[in-house]
C-alpha positions in Angstrom: -4.8 -20.3 -2.4 -2.4 -20.6 -5.2 0.6 -18.3 -5.9 -1.5 -15.8 -8.0 -4.0 -15.4 -5.2 -1.2 -14.8 -2.7 0.2 -12.1 -5.0 -3.2 -10.6 -5.5 -3.7 -10.4 -1.8 -0.4 -8.7 -1.2 -1.1 -6.2 -4.0 -4.5 -5.4 -2.4 -2.8 -4.8 1.0 0.5 -3.3 -0.1 0.0 -0.2 1.9 -0.6 -2.3 5.1 2.5 -4.4 4.4 4.6 -1.3 3.7 3.3 0.4 6.9 4.0 -2.6 9.1 7.5 -3.1 7.5 8.4 0.5 8.2 7.1 0.2 11.7 9.4 -2.8 12.2 12.3 -0.9 10.8 11.5 2.1 13.0 11.3 -0.1 16.1 14.6 -1.7 15.3 16.2 1.7 14.8 14.8 3.1 18.0 16.0 0.0 19.9 19.5 0.5 18.5 19.6 4.2 19.5 18.2 3.7 23.0 20.3 0.6 23.8 23.5 1.4 25.8 26.6 0.4 23.8 28.4 -2.7 25.1 32.1 -3.4 24.4 33.7 -6.9 24.4 37.4 -7.5 25.0 39.1 -10.8 24.5 42.3 -12.5 25.6 43.6 -16.0 24.8 45.7 -18.4 26.9 47.8 -21.4 26.0 47.8 -24.5 28.2 51.1 -26.5 28.3 52.4 -29.4 30.3 55.8 -29.3 31.9 57.9 -32.3 30.6 61.4 -33.4 29.7 60.5 -33.2 26.0 60.5 -36.8 24.8 58.0 -37.8 22.2 56.1 -40.0 24.5 55.9 -37.4 27.2 54.9 -34.8 24.8 52.0 -36.9 23.5 50.9 -37.8 27.0 51.2 -34.2 28.1 49.1 -33.0 25.1 46.3 -35.5 25.9 46.4 -34.5 29.6 46.2 -30.8 28.8 43.3 -31.2 26.5 41.5 -33.1 29.2 42.2 -30.4 31.7 41.3 -27.5 29.5 37.5 -28.0 30.0 38.0 -27.8 33.8 39.9 -24.6 33.5 37.1 -23.1 31.4 34.6 -23.8 34.1 37.0 -22.4 36.7 37.1 -19.0 35.1 33.6 -18.1 36.4 34.3 -19.2 39.9 35.1 -16.9 42.8 38.6 -18.4 43.0 39.5 -16.6 39.8 37.1 -13.6 39.8 37.6 -12.3 43.4 41.4 -11.7 42.9 40.6 -9.9 39.6 38.0 -7.7 41.4 40.4 -6.9 44.1 43.2 -6.0 41.7 41.0 -3.6 39.8 39.1 -2.3 42.8 35.7 -3.1 41.2 32.5 -2.6 43.3 30.9 -5.9 42.1 30.5 -9.4 43.5 32.0 -12.4 41.8 28.5 -13.5 40.8 27.8 -10.2 39.1 31.1 -10.2 37.3 30.5 -13.9 36.2 27.5 -12.7 34.1 29.9 -10.5 32.0 32.7 -13.0 31.7 32.7 -15.9 29.2 35.4 -18.6 28.7 35.4 -20.9 25.7 37.7 -23.4 24.0 37.7 -25.1 20.7 37.6 -28.9 20.5 41.0 -30.7 20.4 42.9 -27.6 21.2 44.6 -26.3 24.4 43.6 -22.7 23.8 41.3 -20.8 26.2 39.5 -17.6 25.1 38.3 -15.3 27.8 35.9 -12.5 26.8 34.5 -9.7 29.0 31.6 -7.3 28.3 31.4 -3.9 29.8 30.0 -0.4 29.0 33.6 0.9 28.8 36.0 -0.4 26.2 39.0 0.3 28.5 37.3 -1.4 31.5 36.4 -4.4 29.4 40.1 -4.9 28.3 41.4 -4.4 31.9 39.0 -6.9 33.3 39.8 -9.5 30.7 43.5 -9.1 31.4 42.9 -9.3 35.1 40.8 -12.5 34.8 43.4 -14.1 32.6 46.2 -13.3 35.1 44.0 -14.6 38.0 43.3 -17.8 36.1 47.1 -18.4 35.6 47.7 -18.0 39.3 44.7 -20.1 40.3 45.7 -23.0 38.0 49.2 -22.9 39.3 48.0 -23.1 42.9 45.4 -25.9 42.2 47.7 -28.0 40.1 50.8 -27.7 42.4 51.6 -31.2 44.0 50.8 -31.7 47.7 54.3 -32.9 48.3 55.7 -29.6 47.0 57.4 -28.7 43.8 56.2 -26.9 40.7 52.9 -27.3 38.9 53.0 -29.7 35.9 50.6 -27.3 34.0 51.6 -23.9 32.7 49.2 -21.2 31.3 50.6 -18.5 29.2 48.8 -15.4 27.6 49.3 -15.5 23.9 46.9 -12.7 23.0 46.7 -9.8 25.4 43.4 -8.0 25.8 43.1 -4.6 24.0 40.4 -2.0 24.2 37.9 -2.5 21.3 37.3 0.5 19.0 33.7 -0.3 18.3 30.8 -1.7 20.4 29.8 -5.3 20.1 26.2 -4.4 20.8 23.9 -3.2 19.7 24.6 -4.2 16.1 22.6 -1.5 14.3 22.9 -3.0 10.8 21.7 -6.4 11.9 18.9 -4.9 14.0 17.7 -2.9 11.0 17.8 -6.0 8.8 15.9 -8.1 11.4 13.4 -5.3 11.9 12.8 -5.1 8.2 12.3 -8.8 7.8 10.2 -9.2 10.9 8.0 -6.2 9.9 7.6 -7.6 6.4 6.7 -11.1 7.7 4.1 -9.6 10.1 2.7 -7.3 7.4 2.3 -10.3 5.0 0.7 -12.4 7.8 -1.7 -9.6 8.7 -2.7 -9.1 5.1 -3.4 -12.8 4.6 -5.4 -12.9 7.8 -7.3 -9.8 6.7 -8.0 -11.3 3.3 -9.3 -14.5 5.0 -11.6 -12.7 7.3 -12.8 -10.2 4.7 -15.1 -12.0 2.4 -16.2 -8.9 0.4 -16.3 -9.2 -3.4 -13.5 -7.0 -4.7 -12.9 -8.4 -8.2 -13.3 -11.3 -10.6 -11.2 -13.6 -8.5 -13.6 -13.3 -5.6 -16.6 -13.9 -7.9 -15.0 -17.1 -9.3 -14.9 -18.5 -5.7 -18.7 -18.4 -5.8 -19.8 -19.0 -9.4 -18.7 -19.7 -12.9 -21.4 -17.6 -14.5 -20.3 -15.5 -17.4 -18.8 -12.1 -16.6 -20.4 -9.7 -19.1 -18.3 -6.8 -18.2 -16.7 -4.6 -15.6 -17.3 -0.9 -14.9 -14.6 1.0 -13.2 -15.4 3.4 -10.3 -15.8 7.0 -11.6 -16.0 9.7 -8.9 -17.9 11.9 -11.3 -20.6 9.2 -12.0 -22.7 10.5 -9.1 -23.0 13.9 -10.8 -23.0 12.5 -14.4 -24.4 9.0 -14.3 -25.5 8.7 -17.9 -23.5 7.3 -20.8 -24.4 10.4 -22.8 -22.8 12.6 -20.3 -19.3 11.2 -20.7 -16.9 11.4 -23.7 -17.7 8.9 -26.4 -14.2 7.4 -26.2 -14.0 7.4 -22.4 -13.3 4.1 -20.5 -16.8 4.3 -18.9 -18.5 4.6 -22.2 -16.5 1.8 -23.7 -17.4 -0.5 -20.8 -21.1 -0.1 -21.4 -20.6 -0.8 -25.1 -18.6 -3.9 -24.2 -21.4 -4.9 -21.9 -23.9 -4.5 -24.8 -21.7 -6.7 -27.1 -21.1 -9.4 -24.4 -24.8 -9.5 -23.7 -25.5 -10.4 -27.3 -23.1 -13.3 -27.1 -24.6 -14.5 -23.9 -28.0 -14.5 -25.6 -26.9 -16.4 -28.7 -30.2 -18.3 -28.9 -32.2 -15.0 -29.1 -34.8 -16.0 -26.4 -34.0 -13.3 -23.9 -35.6 -10.3 -25.6 -36.4 -8.8 -22.1 -33.5 -8.5 -19.6 -34.0 -7.9 -15.9 -31.1 -6.0 -14.2 -30.9 -6.5 -10.5 -28.3 -6.7 -7.6 -28.0 -8.3 -4.3 -28.2 -5.1 -2.1 -29.0 -1.5 -2.6 -26.2 0.8 -3.7 -24.4 -1.5 -6.1 -25.3 0.5 -9.2 -28.0 -1.6 -10.8 -30.2 1.4 -11.8 -27.3 3.3 -13.6 -26.3 0.0 -15.2 -29.8 -0.7 -16.5 -30.2 2.9 -17.7 -26.9 3.0 -19.5 -27.3 -0.4 -21.0 -30.6 0.7 -22.5 -28.9 3.8 -23.9 -26.1 1.8 -25.4 -28.5 -0.6 -27.0 -30.5 2.3 -28.5 -27.3 3.9 -29.8 -26.5 0.7 -31.6 -29.8 1.1 -33.6 -32.1 -1.1 -31.6 -35.6 -0.1 -30.5 -35.4 -0.3 -26.7 -37.9 0.0 -23.9 -36.5 0.8 -20.4 -38.9 -0.2 -17.6 -38.4 1.1 -14.0 -39.7 -1.9 -12.1 -38.2 -0.8 -8.8 -41.4 0.1 -7.1 -39.8 0.8 -3.8 -37.0 3.2 -4.6 -37.4 4.2 -8.3 -34.4 6.1 -9.7 -34.7 5.9 -13.5 -36.9 9.0 -13.8 -34.3 11.0 -11.8 -31.4 10.0 -14.1 -33.4 10.7 -17.3 -35.3 13.8 -16.0 -38.8 12.2 -16.7 -42.1 12.3 -14.9 -42.9 9.2 -12.9 -46.4 10.0 -11.7 -47.9 7.9 -14.5 -46.0 4.7 -15.4 -45.8 1.0 -14.7 -48.2 0.9 -11.8 -50.7 3.0 -13.8 -50.7 0.4 -16.5 -50.8 -2.6 -14.2 -53.9 -1.3 -12.4 -55.6 -0.7 -15.7 -55.9 3.1 -15.5 -54.2 3.7 -18.8 -52.8 1.8 -21.8 -49.1 1.2 -21.6 -48.5 2.6 -25.1 -49.8 6.0 -23.8 -47.4 5.9 -20.8 -44.2 5.3 -22.8 -41.9 8.4 -22.8 -39.4 8.9 -25.6 -35.9 9.9 -24.5 -32.9 11.1 -26.5 -32.2 11.1 -30.2 -32.3 7.3 -30.5 -35.2 4.9 -30.4 -35.4 4.7 -26.6 -38.7 4.7 -24.8 -39.0 4.7 -21.0 -41.8 3.4 -18.8 -41.3 5.0 -15.4 -42.4 3.4 -12.2 -45.6 5.4 -11.6 -47.0 5.8 -8.1 -45.4 3.6 -5.4 -47.9 0.9 -4.5 -48.4 -0.9 -1.1 -48.0 -4.3 -2.7 -45.0 -4.2 -5.2 -44.3 -8.0 -5.1 -47.9 -8.9 -6.0 -48.0 -6.4 -8.9 -44.7 -7.5 -10.4 -45.5 -11.2 -10.1 -49.0 -10.9 -11.5 -50.2 -12.1 -14.9 -50.9 -8.5 -15.9 -47.1 -7.9 -15.6 -46.4 -10.9 -17.7 -48.8 -9.8 -20.4 -47.4 -6.2 -20.3 -43.9 -7.5 -20.9 -45.1 -9.8 -23.7 -46.9 -6.9 -25.4 -43.8 -4.7 -25.2 -41.6 -7.6 -26.6 -43.8 -7.5 -29.7 -43.1 -3.8 -30.2 -39.4 -3.4 -29.3 -36.2 -5.2 -30.1 -34.9 -5.1 -26.6 -36.5 -4.5 -23.1 -34.3 -3.6 -20.1 -36.0 -3.8 -16.7 -34.5 -2.1 -13.6 -35.7 -4.4 -10.7 -35.2 -4.1 -6.9 -32.4 -5.8 -5.2 -32.8 -9.5 -4.5 -31.9 -9.9 -0.8 -34.1 -7.3 0.9 -37.3 -8.0 -1.0 -38.7 -10.7 -3.3 -39.7 -8.4 -6.1 -36.9 -9.2 -8.5 -37.2 -12.9 -7.9 -40.9 -13.1 -8.8 -40.4 -10.7 -11.7 -37.5 -12.8 -13.2 -40.0 -15.5 -14.1 -41.6 -13.2 -16.7 -38.4 -12.2 -18.5 -36.1 -13.9 -20.9 -33.0 -13.5 -18.7 -31.5 -11.7 -15.7 -28.2 -9.8 -15.3 -26.8 -9.5 -11.8 -24.9 -6.4 -10.9 -22.1 -6.8 -8.3 -20.8 -3.7 -6.5 -17.1 -4.1 -5.7 -16.5 -4.0 -2.0 -20.3 -3.6 -1.4 -21.3 -7.2 -0.8 -19.8 -10.4 0.6 -19.3 -13.6 -1.2 -22.1 -15.1 1.0 -24.6 -12.5 -0.1 -23.7 -13.1 -3.7 -24.2 -16.8 -3.3 -27.6 -16.1 -1.7 -28.7 -13.9 -4.6 -27.7 -16.6 -7.1 -29.6 -19.2 -5.1 -32.6 -17.0 -5.1 -32.6 -16.7 -8.9 -32.0 -20.4 -9.3 -34.8 -21.2 -6.9 -37.4 -19.5 -9.2 -35.9 -20.9 -12.3 -34.6 -17.6 -13.7 -32.1 -17.6 -16.6 -28.9 -15.9 -15.5 -27.3 -14.3 -18.6 -24.3 -13.2 -16.7 -22.7 -10.8 -14.1 -21.6 -7.2 -14.2 -18.8 -6.1 -11.9 -19.4 -2.4 -10.9 -17.4 0.1 -9.0 -14.1 -1.6 -9.8 -10.9 0.2 -9.0 -9.1 1.8 -11.9 -5.7 0.3 -10.9 -4.6 -2.6 -8.9 -5.2 -6.4 -8.9 -9.0 -6.0 -9.1 -9.0 -3.5 -12.0 -11.1 -4.6 -15.0 -9.7 -2.1 -17.5 -10.0 -1.4 -21.2 -7.3 -1.0 -23.8 -7.5 -0.5 -27.5 -6.0 2.1 -29.8 -8.2 4.7 -31.2 -7.4 5.7 -34.8 -9.4 8.9 -34.4 -7.5 10.1 -31.3 -3.9 10.0 -30.5 -4.3 8.2 -27.2 -4.9 4.7 -25.9 -8.0 3.4 -24.3 -8.2 0.0 -22.6 -10.2 -3.1 -23.5 -11.1 -5.8 -21.0 -8.4 -7.8 -19.5 -9.7 -11.2 -18.5 -8.5 -14.1 -16.4 -8.4 -17.0 -18.8 -8.2 -19.7 -16.1 -12.0 -19.5 -15.6 -13.2 -18.6 -19.1 -16.5 -20.1 -20.2 -17.6 -20.7 -23.8 -19.4 -17.4 -23.9 -16.4 -15.5 -22.7 -14.1 -17.2 -25.2 -16.4 -16.2 -28.0 -16.3 -12.6 -26.9 -12.5 -12.4 -26.9 -12.2 -11.4 -30.6 -9.1 -9.6 -31.9 -8.8 -6.0 -31.1 -9.3 -4.7 -34.6 -12.6 -6.6 -34.9 -13.9 -5.1 -31.7 -12.7 -1.7 -32.7 -14.6 -1.9 -35.9 -17.6 -3.2 -34.0 -17.5 -0.2 -31.6 -17.2 2.3 -34.4 -19.9 0.9 -36.7 -23.5 1.8 -36.3 -24.6 -1.8 -36.5 -27.4 -3.0 -34.2 -26.8 -5.1 -31.2 -30.3 -6.3 -30.2 -30.9 -8.9 -27.6 -32.5 -11.1 -30.2 -32.2 -11.8 -33.9 -35.3 -10.6 -35.7 
């Protein structure tokens, strides 16, 4: 994935990332509160060599003392030093237990020894550090004293006495919170990337482009009220939903620049992606532009067009295919524009055979001679073969993709099914897109009739095809196109 895809993934899962980050911050804060405070007291000693003070002796003594300092650092954690300190303070611990809280260090090329002690009490930490330092001075004096008698050539002196610290050394709440924030953010980002990798559902145009470079004819945002008011005529004329279907109508004309696709089949991969509402509203949009349109409900398994338009479906497509009535007598006019609807008719036991028959091909050819445009609502591709066999009789097919409804694998199977029968794919329609976020396909142009802004399609130019480049006209041209009553047929008569 490139940087844009990473950013898109993070935007999709921003709630997950924020939740995990806050969880990390909360865990760090809880740890800081529950952890018992620990105080650290330090004292520092200077190691010197007893000499007469000549330059040569001083140089030799300095070298000797630096060589001995490392040994004294190791001696600090031994019972020889710690047991006298325990006895002097009356501590109820063993030298081994005290050694875990005592640390001695020295810097390279110096004769300084730093002793630090950790304890739950600031006063106790300072007292212990001082006692260990005094015990080390005595132990070194005893160990370095010559066997023959006399004074020790090494002298240790305390140059920084131990004092009780005013604040605990652990836990460091500020550092813990920063670490918790960073760790939570990293885990959240990792989980979101893993989720995105495992989740192959189609969410937006970026996911579609991983499968195909077919033209994207339009995007329709999710509208909660669409289930109650699915038709284009039931929404405001300047609403984003209405504009999206007008844009789909315009883009479909550019996709059919040769004018051969007078009949268009609208299908999807799986049920519930919105193909029937898309087909119905596309037919209405074409009729509103002045074209004579015939809408055919060819979903002979779950017909829905008659319910959306409030028409009778008892006599329709199947009635004409079995020869019980002439198709011209079965067409039902709808609305104020030149839109006629051929409902499904009675549901037959053999839908695939009827839709793939020569009678169906002749019916479509006869209707093409009478109408400017024919829109066919077909069954989904993957559950049944109806749409695949019917696509051979039409000028082109439009595949509706429901956002978060299908996987990329299912989309690829649907495209292969259309390719296998030699169908002409005019383009894709993304349906149920989110209104906001990285997968939104929104509309924006300024309406001169209303003092508000509506949105025109925002496209990803990295994958544009020739058809999509042709559609990207200046905003003022598209605005005039939407407001004019010019025709947008699927063919040029």
